[in-house]
Structures are given as structure tokens and as C-alpha cells.
PDB file of N, CA, C and O in Angstrom:
ATOM      1  N   MET A   1       0.808  -1.216   0.000  1.00  0.00           N
ATOM      2  CA  MET A   1       0.000   0.000   0.000  1.00  0.00           C
ATOM      3  C   MET A   1       0.848   1.275   0.000  1.00  0.00           C
ATOM      4  O   MET A   1       0.429   2.256  -0.616  1.00  0.00           O
ATOM      5  N   PRO A   2       2.008   1.322   0.650  1.00  0.00           N
ATOM      6  CA  PRO A   2       2.722   2.597   0.651  1.00  0.00           C
ATOM      7  C   PRO A   2       3.209   3.012  -0.740  1.00  0.00           C
ATOM      8  O   PRO A   2       3.436   4.196  -0.985  1.00  0.00           O
ATOM      9  N   TYR A   3       3.369   2.065  -1.634  1.00  0.00           N
ATOM     10  CA  TYR A   3       3.835   2.393  -2.989  1.00  0.00           C
ATOM     11  C   TYR A   3       2.684   2.695  -3.953  1.00  0.00           C
ATOM     12  O   TYR A   3       2.908   3.207  -5.050  1.00  0.00           O
ATOM     13  N   PHE A   4       1.465   2.380  -3.545  1.00  0.00           N
ATOM     14  CA  PHE A   4       0.318   2.503  -4.440  1.00  0.00           C
ATOM     15  C   PHE A   4       0.150   3.894  -5.049  1.00  0.00           C
ATOM     16  O   PHE A   4       0.038   3.992  -6.271  1.00  0.00           O
ATOM     17  N   PRO A   5       0.125   4.976  -4.264  1.00  0.00           N
ATOM     18  CA  PRO A   5      -0.084   6.293  -4.878  1.00  0.00           C
ATOM     19  C   PRO A   5       1.007   6.662  -5.895  1.00  0.00           C
ATOM     20  O   PRO A   5       0.711   7.203  -6.960  1.00  0.00           O
ATOM     21  N   VAL A   6       2.250   6.369  -5.560  1.00  0.00           N
ATOM     22  CA  VAL A   6       3.361   6.704  -6.464  1.00  0.00           C
ATOM     23  C   VAL A   6       3.275   5.865  -7.734  1.00  0.00           C
ATOM     24  O   VAL A   6       3.457   6.383  -8.836  1.00  0.00           O
ATOM     25  N   HIS A   7       2.998   4.578  -7.583  1.00  0.00           N
ATOM     26  CA  HIS A   7       2.895   3.686  -8.739  1.00  0.00           C
ATOM     27  C   HIS A   7       1.722   4.089  -9.626  1.00  0.00           C
ATOM     28  O   HIS A   7       1.845   4.108 -10.851  1.00  0.00           O
ATOM     29  N   LEU A   8       0.587   4.411  -9.013  1.00  0.00           N
ATOM     30  CA  LEU A   8      -0.599   4.823  -9.764  1.00  0.00           C
ATOM     31  C   LEU A   8      -0.327   6.103 -10.550  1.00  0.00           C
ATOM     32  O   LEU A   8      -0.691   6.204 -11.721  1.00  0.00           O
ATOM     33  N   LEU A   9       0.308   7.069  -9.912  1.00  0.00           N
ATOM     34  CA  LEU A   9       0.633   8.321 -10.587  1.00  0.00           C
ATOM     35  C   LEU A   9       1.593   8.088 -11.750  1.00  0.00           C
ATOM     36  O   LEU A   9       1.386   8.612 -12.844  1.00  0.00           O
ATOM     37  N   GLY A  10       2.637   7.305 -11.515  1.00  0.00           N
ATOM     38  CA  GLY A  10       3.607   7.027 -12.569  1.00  0.00           C
ATOM     39  C   GLY A  10       2.995   6.293 -13.747  1.00  0.00           C
ATOM     40  O   GLY A  10       3.258   6.625 -14.903  1.00  0.00           O
ATOM     41  N   THR A  11       2.171   5.287 -13.447  1.00  0.00           N
ATOM     42  CA  THR A  11       1.512   4.519 -14.508  1.00  0.00           C
ATOM     43  C   THR A  11       0.558   5.414 -15.298  1.00  0.00           C
ATOM     44  O   THR A  11       0.487   5.324 -16.523  1.00  0.00           O
ATOM     45  N   THR A  12      -0.164   6.263 -14.602  1.00  0.00           N
ATOM     46  CA  THR A  12      -1.096   7.177 -15.264  1.00  0.00           C
ATOM     47  C   THR A  12      -0.348   8.145 -16.185  1.00  0.00           C
ATOM     48  O   THR A  12      -0.722   8.321 -17.344  1.00  0.00           O
ATOM     49  N   LEU A  13       0.703   8.766 -15.666  1.00  0.00           N
ATOM     50  CA  LEU A  13       1.459   9.726 -16.477  1.00  0.00           C
ATOM     51  C   LEU A  13       2.112   9.051 -17.682  1.00  0.00           C
ATOM     52  O   LEU A  13       2.081   9.598 -18.785  1.00  0.00           O
ATOM     53  N   ASN A  14       2.695   7.887 -17.489  1.00  0.00           N
ATOM     54  CA  ASN A  14       3.296   7.164 -18.614  1.00  0.00           C
ATOM     55  C   ASN A  14       2.255   6.811 -19.666  1.00  0.00           C
ATOM     56  O   ASN A  14       2.505   6.936 -20.864  1.00  0.00           O
ATOM     57  N   GLY A  15       1.087   6.370 -19.213  1.00  0.00           N
ATOM     58  CA  GLY A  15       0.015   6.015 -20.144  1.00  0.00           C
ATOM     59  C   GLY A  15      -0.480   7.216 -20.930  1.00  0.00           C
ATOM     60  O   GLY A  15      -0.687   7.127 -22.140  1.00  0.00           O
ATOM     61  N   VAL A  16      -0.673   8.342 -20.250  1.00  0.00           N
ATOM     62  CA  VAL A  16      -1.150   9.552 -20.932  1.00  0.00           C
ATOM     63  C   VAL A  16      -0.105  10.047 -21.944  1.00  0.00           C
ATOM     64  O   VAL A  16      -0.450  10.403 -23.071  1.00  0.00           O
ATOM     65  N   CYS A  17       1.148  10.066 -21.544  1.00  0.00           N
ATOM     66  CA  CYS A  17       2.208  10.489 -22.482  1.00  0.00           C
ATOM     67  C   CYS A  17       2.248   9.586 -23.709  1.00  0.00           C
ATOM     68  O   CYS A  17       2.352  10.069 -24.836  1.00  0.00           O
ATOM     69  N   PHE A  18       2.166   8.284 -23.492  1.00  0.00           N
ATOM     70  CA  PHE A  18       2.189   7.346 -24.615  1.00  0.00           C
ATOM     71  C   PHE A  18       0.962   7.525 -25.497  1.00  0.00           C
ATOM     72  O   PHE A  18       1.055   7.421 -26.720  1.00  0.00           O
ATOM     73  N   SER A  19      -0.201   7.797 -24.879  1.00  0.00           N
ATOM     74  CA  SER A  19      -1.434   7.954 -25.669  1.00  0.00           C
ATOM     75  C   SER A  19      -1.339   9.152 -26.614  1.00  0.00           C
ATOM     76  O   SER A  19      -1.891   9.113 -27.714  1.00  0.00           O
ATOM     77  N   PHE A  20      -0.653  10.203 -26.203  1.00  0.00           N
ATOM     78  CA  PHE A  20      -0.462  11.345 -27.107  1.00  0.00           C
ATOM     79  C   PHE A  20       0.478  10.978 -28.244  1.00  0.00           C
ATOM     80  O   PHE A  20       0.290  11.408 -29.381  1.00  0.00           O
ATOM     81  N   LYS A  21       1.484  10.186 -27.929  1.00  0.00           N
ATOM     82  CA  LYS A  21       2.450   9.767 -28.942  1.00  0.00           C
ATOM     83  C   LYS A  21       1.785   8.936 -30.050  1.00  0.00           C
ATOM     84  O   LYS A  21       2.117   9.081 -31.226  1.00  0.00           O
ATOM     85  N   VAL A  22       0.852   8.072 -29.665  1.00  0.00           N
ATOM     86  CA  VAL A  22       0.191   7.210 -30.647  1.00  0.00           C
ATOM     87  C   VAL A  22      -1.181   7.763 -31.070  1.00  0.00           C
ATOM     88  O   VAL A  22      -1.957   7.081 -31.740  1.00  0.00           O
ATOM     89  N   ARG A  23      -1.456   8.984 -30.673  1.00  0.00           N
ATOM     90  CA  ARG A  23      -2.685   9.683 -31.051  1.00  0.00           C
ATOM     91  C   ARG A  23      -3.953   8.962 -30.605  1.00  0.00           C
ATOM     92  O   ARG A  23      -4.896   8.801 -31.379  1.00  0.00           O
ATOM     93  N   ARG A  24      -3.958   8.535 -29.359  1.00  0.00           N
ATOM     94  CA  ARG A  24      -5.121   7.870 -28.777  1.00  0.00           C
ATOM     95  C   ARG A  24      -5.475   8.484 -27.423  1.00  0.00           C
ATOM     96  O   ARG A  24      -5.978   7.800 -26.532  1.00  0.00           O
ATOM     97  N   ALA A  25      -5.207   9.773 -27.283  1.00  0.00           N
ATOM     98  CA  ALA A  25      -5.385  10.440 -25.995  1.00  0.00           C
ATOM     99  C   ALA A  25      -6.833  10.406 -25.513  1.00  0.00           C
ATOM    100  O   ALA A  25      -7.083  10.187 -24.328  1.00  0.00           O
ATOM    101  N   VAL A  26      -7.782  10.618 -26.411  1.00  0.00           N
ATOM    102  CA  VAL A  26      -9.188  10.646 -25.990  1.00  0.00           C
ATOM    103  C   VAL A  26      -9.598   9.286 -25.426  1.00  0.00           C
ATOM    104  O   VAL A  26     -10.232   9.211 -24.373  1.00  0.00           O
ATOM    105  N   SER A  27      -9.236   8.220 -26.125  1.00  0.00           N
ATOM    106  CA  SER A  27      -9.566   6.873 -25.638  1.00  0.00           C
ATOM    107  C   SER A  27      -8.886   6.597 -24.295  1.00  0.00           C
ATOM    108  O   SER A  27      -9.490   6.008 -23.398  1.00  0.00           O
ATOM    109  N   MET A  28      -7.653   7.016 -24.164  1.00  0.00           N
ATOM    110  CA  MET A  28      -6.908   6.782 -22.931  1.00  0.00           C
ATOM    111  C   MET A  28      -7.556   7.523 -21.766  1.00  0.00           C
ATOM    112  O   MET A  28      -7.745   6.950 -20.694  1.00  0.00           O
ATOM    113  N   ILE A  29      -7.889   8.771 -21.968  1.00  0.00           N
ATOM    114  CA  ILE A  29      -8.492   9.568 -20.898  1.00  0.00           C
ATOM    115  C   ILE A  29      -9.861   9.012 -20.521  1.00  0.00           C
ATOM    116  O   ILE A  29     -10.208   8.975 -19.340  1.00  0.00           O
ATOM    117  N   ARG A  30     -10.644   8.578 -21.511  1.00  0.00           N
ATOM    118  CA  ARG A  30     -11.926   7.935 -21.222  1.00  0.00           C
ATOM    119  C   ARG A  30     -11.722   6.687 -20.360  1.00  0.00           C
ATOM    120  O   ARG A  30     -12.434   6.468 -19.380  1.00  0.00           O
ATOM    121  N   GLY A  31     -10.747   5.886 -20.742  1.00  0.00           N
ATOM    122  CA  GLY A  31     -10.447   4.667 -19.990  1.00  0.00           C
ATOM    123  C   GLY A  31      -9.971   4.965 -18.577  1.00  0.00           C
ATOM    124  O   GLY A  31     -10.352   4.276 -17.631  1.00  0.00           O
ATOM    125  N   LEU A  32      -9.142   5.986 -18.434  1.00  0.00           N
ATOM    126  CA  LEU A  32      -8.668   6.376 -17.095  1.00  0.00           C
ATOM    127  C   LEU A  32      -9.822   6.816 -16.203  1.00  0.00           C
ATOM    128  O   LEU A  32      -9.919   6.391 -15.052  1.00  0.00           O
ATOM    129  N   VAL A  33     -10.693   7.664 -16.733  1.00  0.00           N
ATOM    130  CA  VAL A  33     -11.836   8.139 -15.947  1.00  0.00           C
ATOM    131  C   VAL A  33     -12.712   6.961 -15.543  1.00  0.00           C
ATOM    132  O   VAL A  33     -13.134   6.863 -14.390  1.00  0.00           O
ATOM    133  N   SER A  34     -12.984   6.074 -16.485  1.00  0.00           N
ATOM    134  CA  SER A  34     -13.789   4.893 -16.190  1.00  0.00           C
ATOM    135  C   SER A  34     -13.114   4.026 -15.126  1.00  0.00           C
ATOM    136  O   SER A  34     -13.764   3.570 -14.185  1.00  0.00           O
ATOM    137  N   GLY A  35     -11.827   3.807 -15.278  1.00  0.00           N
ATOM    138  CA  GLY A  35     -11.093   2.985 -14.322  1.00  0.00           C
ATOM    139  C   GLY A  35     -11.047   3.591 -12.934  1.00  0.00           C
ATOM    140  O   GLY A  35     -11.242   2.892 -11.940  1.00  0.00           O
ATOM    141  N   TYR A  36     -10.791   4.886 -12.862  1.00  0.00           N
ATOM    142  CA  TYR A  36     -10.759   5.548 -11.552  1.00  0.00           C
ATOM    143  C   TYR A  36     -12.134   5.516 -10.882  1.00  0.00           C
ATOM    144  O   TYR A  36     -12.230   5.262  -9.681  1.00  0.00           O
ATOM    145  N   LEU A  37     -13.196   5.770 -11.645  1.00  0.00           N
ATOM    146  CA  LEU A  37     -14.543   5.731 -11.068  1.00  0.00           C
ATOM    147  C   LEU A  37     -14.875   4.333 -10.560  1.00  0.00           C
ATOM    148  O   LEU A  37     -15.381   4.175  -9.449  1.00  0.00           O
ATOM    149  N   THR A  38     -14.592   3.331 -11.366  1.00  0.00           N
ATOM    150  CA  THR A  38     -14.849   1.958 -10.951  1.00  0.00           C
ATOM    151  C   THR A  38     -14.033   1.619  -9.708  1.00  0.00           C
ATOM    152  O   THR A  38     -14.539   0.992  -8.777  1.00  0.00           O
ATOM    153  N   GLY A  39     -12.783   2.033  -9.698  1.00  0.00           N
ATOM    154  CA  GLY A  39     -11.927   1.772  -8.549  1.00  0.00           C
ATOM    155  C   GLY A  39     -12.436   2.401  -7.269  1.00  0.00           C
ATOM    156  O   GLY A  39     -12.327   1.807  -6.197  1.00  0.00           O
ATOM    157  N   MET A  40     -12.991   3.597  -7.371  1.00  0.00           N
ATOM    158  CA  MET A  40     -13.516   4.274  -6.176  1.00  0.00           C
ATOM    159  C   MET A  40     -14.838   3.673  -5.714  1.00  0.00           C
ATOM    160  O   MET A  40     -15.100   3.573  -4.515  1.00  0.00           O
ATOM    161  N   LEU A  41     -15.668   3.274  -6.674  1.00  0.00           N
ATOM    162  CA  LEU A  41     -16.985   2.754  -6.318  1.00  0.00           C
ATOM    163  C   LEU A  41     -16.945   1.293  -5.879  1.00  0.00           C
ATOM    164  O   LEU A  41     -17.783   0.856  -5.090  1.00  0.00           O
ATOM    165  N   GLU A  42     -15.993   0.556  -6.377  1.00  0.00           N
ATOM    166  CA  GLU A  42     -15.901  -0.872  -6.063  1.00  0.00           C
ATOM    167  C   GLU A  42     -14.566  -1.175  -5.391  1.00  0.00           C
ATOM    168  O   GLU A  42     -13.834  -2.059  -5.837  1.00  0.00           O
ATOM    169  N   TRP A  43     -14.254  -0.469  -4.356  1.00  0.00           N
ATOM    170  CA  TRP A  43     -12.960  -0.564  -3.672  1.00  0.00           C
ATOM    171  C   TRP A  43     -12.847  -1.905  -2.954  1.00  0.00           C
ATOM    172  O   TRP A  43     -13.283  -2.036  -1.810  1.00  0.00           O
ATOM    173  N   GLU A  44     -12.275  -2.884  -3.610  1.00  0.00           N
ATOM    174  CA  GLU A  44     -12.077  -4.200  -3.022  1.00  0.00           C
ATOM    175  C   GLU A  44     -10.652  -4.660  -3.286  1.00  0.00           C
ATOM    176  O   GLU A  44     -10.433  -5.741  -3.834  1.00  0.00           O
ATOM    177  N   ARG A  45      -9.701  -3.851  -2.903  1.00  0.00           N
ATOM    178  CA  ARG A  45      -8.303  -4.195  -3.157  1.00  0.00           C
ATOM    179  C   ARG A  45      -7.807  -5.230  -2.166  1.00  0.00           C
ATOM    180  O   ARG A  45      -8.198  -5.237  -0.999  1.00  0.00           O
ATOM    181  N   LYS A  46      -6.956  -6.087  -2.647  1.00  0.00           N
ATOM    182  CA  LYS A  46      -6.238  -7.018  -1.775  1.00  0.00           C
ATOM    183  C   LYS A  46      -4.790  -6.964  -2.254  1.00  0.00           C
ATOM    184  O   LYS A  46      -4.345  -7.822  -3.015  1.00  0.00           O
ATOM    185  N   PRO A  47      -4.067  -5.955  -1.803  1.00  0.00           N
ATOM    186  CA  PRO A  47      -2.717  -5.746  -2.318  1.00  0.00           C
ATOM    187  C   PRO A  47      -1.761  -6.872  -1.951  1.00  0.00           C
ATOM    188  O   PRO A  47      -1.924  -7.545  -0.933  1.00  0.00           O
ATOM    189  N   VAL A  48      -0.768  -7.058  -2.798  1.00  0.00           N
ATOM    190  CA  VAL A  48       0.275  -8.047  -2.520  1.00  0.00           C
ATOM    191  C   VAL A  48       1.161  -7.502  -1.404  1.00  0.00           C
ATOM    192  O   VAL A  48       1.106  -6.319  -1.069  1.00  0.00           O
ATOM    193  N   SER A  49       1.972  -8.382  -0.839  1.00  0.00           N
ATOM    194  CA  SER A  49       2.877  -7.952   0.227  1.00  0.00           C
ATOM    195  C   SER A  49       3.954  -7.025  -0.348  1.00  0.00           C
ATOM    196  O   SER A  49       4.208  -7.018  -1.552  1.00  0.00           O
ATOM    197  N   ILE A  50       4.570  -6.258   0.526  1.00  0.00           N
ATOM    198  CA  ILE A  50       5.646  -5.360   0.100  1.00  0.00           C
ATOM    199  C   ILE A  50       6.790  -6.156  -0.510  1.00  0.00           C
ATOM    200  O   ILE A  50       7.394  -5.716  -1.488  1.00  0.00           O
ATOM    201  N   ASP A  51       7.097  -7.318   0.052  1.00  0.00           N
ATOM    202  CA  ASP A  51       8.172  -8.149  -0.499  1.00  0.00           C
ATOM    203  C   ASP A  51       7.849  -8.602  -1.921  1.00  0.00           C
ATOM    204  O   ASP A  51       8.725  -8.607  -2.787  1.00  0.00           O
ATOM    205  N   SER A  52       6.590  -8.981  -2.164  1.00  0.00           N
ATOM    206  CA  SER A  52       6.174  -9.392  -3.514  1.00  0.00           C
ATOM    207  C   SER A  52       6.302  -8.230  -4.488  1.00  0.00           C
ATOM    208  O   SER A  52       6.808  -8.387  -5.600  1.00  0.00           O
ATOM    209  N   TYR A  53       5.836  -7.059  -4.054  1.00  0.00           N
ATOM    210  CA  TYR A  53       5.895  -5.882  -4.909  1.00  0.00           C
ATOM    211  C   TYR A  53       7.346  -5.521  -5.247  1.00  0.00           C
ATOM    212  O   TYR A  53       7.659  -5.220  -6.399  1.00  0.00           O
ATOM    213  N   ARG A  54       8.210  -5.551  -4.265  1.00  0.00           N
ATOM    214  CA  ARG A  54       9.617  -5.218  -4.503  1.00  0.00           C
ATOM    215  C   ARG A  54      10.279  -6.214  -5.441  1.00  0.00           C
ATOM    216  O   ARG A  54      11.076  -5.823  -6.293  1.00  0.00           O
ATOM    217  N   LEU A  55       9.964  -7.488  -5.297  1.00  0.00           N
ATOM    218  CA  LEU A  55      10.517  -8.495  -6.202  1.00  0.00           C
ATOM    219  C   LEU A  55      10.017  -8.262  -7.620  1.00  0.00           C
ATOM    220  O   LEU A  55      10.793  -8.345  -8.572  1.00  0.00           O
ATOM    221  N   HIS A  56       8.736  -7.974  -7.768  1.00  0.00           N
ATOM    222  CA  HIS A  56       8.160  -7.669  -9.079  1.00  0.00           C
ATOM    223  C   HIS A  56       8.868  -6.474  -9.728  1.00  0.00           C
ATOM    224  O   HIS A  56       9.225  -6.527 -10.906  1.00  0.00           O
ATOM    225  N   ARG A  57       9.069  -5.409  -8.967  1.00  0.00           N
ATOM    226  CA  ARG A  57       9.723  -4.211  -9.506  1.00  0.00           C
ATOM    227  C   ARG A  57      11.172  -4.502  -9.892  1.00  0.00           C
ATOM    228  O   ARG A  57      11.652  -4.021 -10.918  1.00  0.00           O
ATOM    229  N   MET A  58      11.864  -5.286  -9.074  1.00  0.00           N
ATOM    230  CA  MET A  58      13.249  -5.632  -9.382  1.00  0.00           C
ATOM    231  C   MET A  58      13.319  -6.425 -10.684  1.00  0.00           C
ATOM    232  O   MET A  58      14.165  -6.147 -11.533  1.00  0.00           O
ATOM    233  N   LEU A  59      12.440  -7.404 -10.843  1.00  0.00           N
ATOM    234  CA  LEU A  59      12.435  -8.197 -12.065  1.00  0.00           C
ATOM    235  C   LEU A  59      12.046  -7.359 -13.279  1.00  0.00           C
ATOM    236  O   LEU A  59      12.572  -7.566 -14.372  1.00  0.00           O
ATOM    237  N   LYS A  60      11.139  -6.426 -13.090  1.00  0.00           N
ATOM    238  CA  LYS A  60      10.734  -5.569 -14.199  1.00  0.00           C
ATOM    239  C   LYS A  60      11.887  -4.671 -14.641  1.00  0.00           C
ATOM    240  O   LYS A  60      12.090  -4.463 -15.837  1.00  0.00           O
ATOM    241  N   LYS A  61      12.635  -4.143 -13.686  1.00  0.00           N
ATOM    242  CA  LYS A  61      13.755  -3.247 -14.005  1.00  0.00           C
ATOM    243  C   LYS A  61      14.961  -3.996 -14.560  1.00  0.00           C
ATOM    244  O   LYS A  61      15.602  -3.535 -15.504  1.00  0.00           O
ATOM    245  N   ARG A  62      15.269  -5.155 -13.973  1.00  0.00           N
ATOM    246  CA  ARG A  62      16.506  -5.859 -14.324  1.00  0.00           C
ATOM    247  C   ARG A  62      16.308  -7.038 -15.267  1.00  0.00           C
ATOM    248  O   ARG A  62      17.278  -7.637 -15.730  1.00  0.00           O
ATOM    249  N   GLY A  63      15.057  -7.368 -15.548  1.00  0.00           N
ATOM    250  CA  GLY A  63      14.784  -8.456 -16.470  1.00  0.00           C
ATOM    251  C   GLY A  63      14.727  -9.815 -15.792  1.00  0.00           C
ATOM    252  O   GLY A  63      14.878  -9.919 -14.575  1.00  0.00           O
ATOM    253  N   PRO A  64      14.509 -10.856 -16.589  1.00  0.00           N
ATOM    254  CA  PRO A  64      14.373 -12.203 -16.045  1.00  0.00           C
ATOM    255  C   PRO A  64      15.625 -12.651 -15.297  1.00  0.00           C
ATOM    256  O   PRO A  64      16.742 -12.260 -15.637  1.00  0.00           O
ATOM    257  N   LYS A  65      15.421 -13.464 -14.289  1.00  0.00           N
ATOM    258  CA  LYS A  65      16.517 -14.019 -13.498  1.00  0.00           C
ATOM    259  C   LYS A  65      16.288 -15.512 -13.341  1.00  0.00           C
ATOM    260  O   LYS A  65      15.161 -15.994 -13.448  1.00  0.00           O
ATOM    261  N   MET A  66      17.343 -16.221 -13.094  1.00  0.00           N
ATOM    262  CA  MET A  66      17.239 -17.642 -12.794  1.00  0.00           C
ATOM    263  C   MET A  66      16.575 -17.783 -11.417  1.00  0.00           C
ATOM    264  O   MET A  66      16.742 -16.932 -10.543  1.00  0.00           O
ATOM    265  N   LEU A  67      15.825 -18.865 -11.247  1.00  0.00           N
ATOM    266  CA  LEU A  67      15.126 -19.092  -9.989  1.00  0.00           C
ATOM    267  C   LEU A  67      16.083 -19.074  -8.807  1.00  0.00           C
ATOM    268  O   LEU A  67      15.756 -18.536  -7.749  1.00  0.00           O
ATOM    269  N   LYS A  68      17.254 -19.653  -8.980  1.00  0.00           N
ATOM    270  CA  LYS A  68      18.214 -19.694  -7.870  1.00  0.00           C
ATOM    271  C   LYS A  68      18.636 -18.291  -7.426  1.00  0.00           C
ATOM    272  O   LYS A  68      19.069 -18.105  -6.288  1.00  0.00           O
ATOM    273  N   GLU A  69      18.510 -17.300  -8.323  1.00  0.00           N
ATOM    274  CA  GLU A  69      18.869 -15.920  -7.974  1.00  0.00           C
ATOM    275  C   GLU A  69      17.802 -15.244  -7.122  1.00  0.00           C
ATOM    276  O   GLU A  69      18.119 -14.396  -6.289  1.00  0.00           O
ATOM    277  N   VAL A  70      16.546 -15.612  -7.324  1.00  0.00           N
ATOM    278  CA  VAL A  70      15.464 -14.946  -6.581  1.00  0.00           C
ATOM    279  C   VAL A  70      14.884 -15.815  -5.474  1.00  0.00           C
ATOM    280  O   VAL A  70      14.100 -15.333  -4.656  1.00  0.00           O
ATOM    281  N   GLU A  71      15.257 -17.077  -5.439  1.00  0.00           N
ATOM    282  CA  GLU A  71      14.706 -17.998  -4.442  1.00  0.00           C
ATOM    283  C   GLU A  71      14.844 -17.509  -3.003  1.00  0.00           C
ATOM    284  O   GLU A  71      13.900 -17.661  -2.228  1.00  0.00           O
ATOM    285  N   PRO A  72      15.981 -16.928  -2.612  1.00  0.00           N
ATOM    286  CA  PRO A  72      16.083 -16.420  -1.234  1.00  0.00           C
ATOM    287  C   PRO A  72      15.018 -15.354  -0.914  1.00  0.00           C
ATOM    288  O   PRO A  72      14.553 -15.256   0.222  1.00  0.00           O
ATOM    289  N   ARG A  73      14.646 -14.575  -1.906  1.00  0.00           N
ATOM    290  CA  ARG A  73      13.643 -13.539  -1.671  1.00  0.00           C
ATOM    291  C   ARG A  73      12.242 -14.115  -1.592  1.00  0.00           C
ATOM    292  O   ARG A  73      11.351 -13.495  -1.011  1.00  0.00           O
ATOM    293  N   LEU A  74      12.033 -15.291  -2.167  1.00  0.00           N
ATOM    294  CA  LEU A  74      10.708 -15.910  -2.150  1.00  0.00           C
ATOM    295  C   LEU A  74      10.339 -16.428  -0.761  1.00  0.00           C
ATOM    296  O   LEU A  74       9.157 -16.548  -0.440  1.00  0.00           O
ATOM    297  N   GLU A  75      11.332 -16.732   0.057  1.00  0.00           N
ATOM    298  CA  GLU A  75      11.063 -17.265   1.388  1.00  0.00           C
ATOM    299  C   GLU A  75      10.270 -16.301   2.264  1.00  0.00           C
ATOM    300  O   GLU A  75       9.516 -16.724   3.141  1.00  0.00           O
ATOM    301  N   SER A  76      10.444 -14.996   2.021  1.00  0.00           N
ATOM    302  CA  SER A  76       9.753 -14.006   2.847  1.00  0.00           C
ATOM    303  C   SER A  76       8.349 -13.703   2.342  1.00  0.00           C
ATOM    304  O   SER A  76       7.602 -12.967   2.987  1.00  0.00           O
ATOM    305  N   ILE A  77       7.981 -14.271   1.183  1.00  0.00           N
ATOM    306  CA  ILE A  77       6.673 -14.002   0.596  1.00  0.00           C
ATOM    307  C   ILE A  77       5.707 -15.098   1.013  1.00  0.00           C
ATOM    308  O   ILE A  77       5.917 -16.275   0.722  1.00  0.00           O
ATOM    309  N   ARG A  78       4.653 -14.694   1.695  1.00  0.00           N
ATOM    310  CA  ARG A  78       3.655 -15.651   2.168  1.00  0.00           C
ATOM    311  C   ARG A  78       2.457 -15.646   1.226  1.00  0.00           C
ATOM    312  O   ARG A  78       1.969 -14.581   0.846  1.00  0.00           O
ATOM    313  N   ILE A  79       1.990 -16.814   0.853  1.00  0.00           N
ATOM    314  CA  ILE A  79       0.814 -16.935  -0.015  1.00  0.00           C
ATOM    315  C   ILE A  79      -0.352 -17.402   0.825  1.00  0.00           C
ATOM    316  O   ILE A  79      -0.284 -18.439   1.484  1.00  0.00           O
ATOM    317  N   ASP A  80      -1.431 -16.624   0.795  1.00  0.00           N
ATOM    318  CA  ASP A  80      -2.640 -16.997   1.569  1.00  0.00           C
ATOM    319  C   ASP A  80      -3.583 -17.793   0.719  1.00  0.00           C
ATOM    320  O   ASP A  80      -4.648 -18.195   1.188  1.00  0.00           O
TER     321      ASP A  80
END
């Protein structure tokens, strides 16, 4: 949860910038408004753990890794 506002803002800004580049800004803004409204009206989030989120971000930034490289980090991630 502590990363949610920053991640949401970054994803939104990146999406809007890209939509102007590909000339789909109106569709993007419509989708954003719809998504934000739905998110506010149907607030049923079940966020992943901070450890899961950090591992996801690391893999996204640095690319795929062998399981043996990330296995130590998986021990701290609990699956319910």
C-alpha cells in the first residue's frame, strides 16, 4: 500500500504520455476516468505484500533471473 499512490501516478502519467504519442489520448483519458470511477466505487483491493511488490519491480527493471537468484527472496513471501 505505501507504494500505491506513487505507482498509480507514474503509470497514469506514462500512459497519458504514450497515448499522445500514438494519437489515442481521448480513448486513454476515457479509460482512465472509467477505471478511476470503478476503482472508487468498487474498492475491493487485496494488495500483494511489500516483499512481492519489490521483487516484481526488481524483475521488471533488471529483467528475467534464474530461480536460484530470486529464491532467497521468495522465502519471505507468504501466499494466503
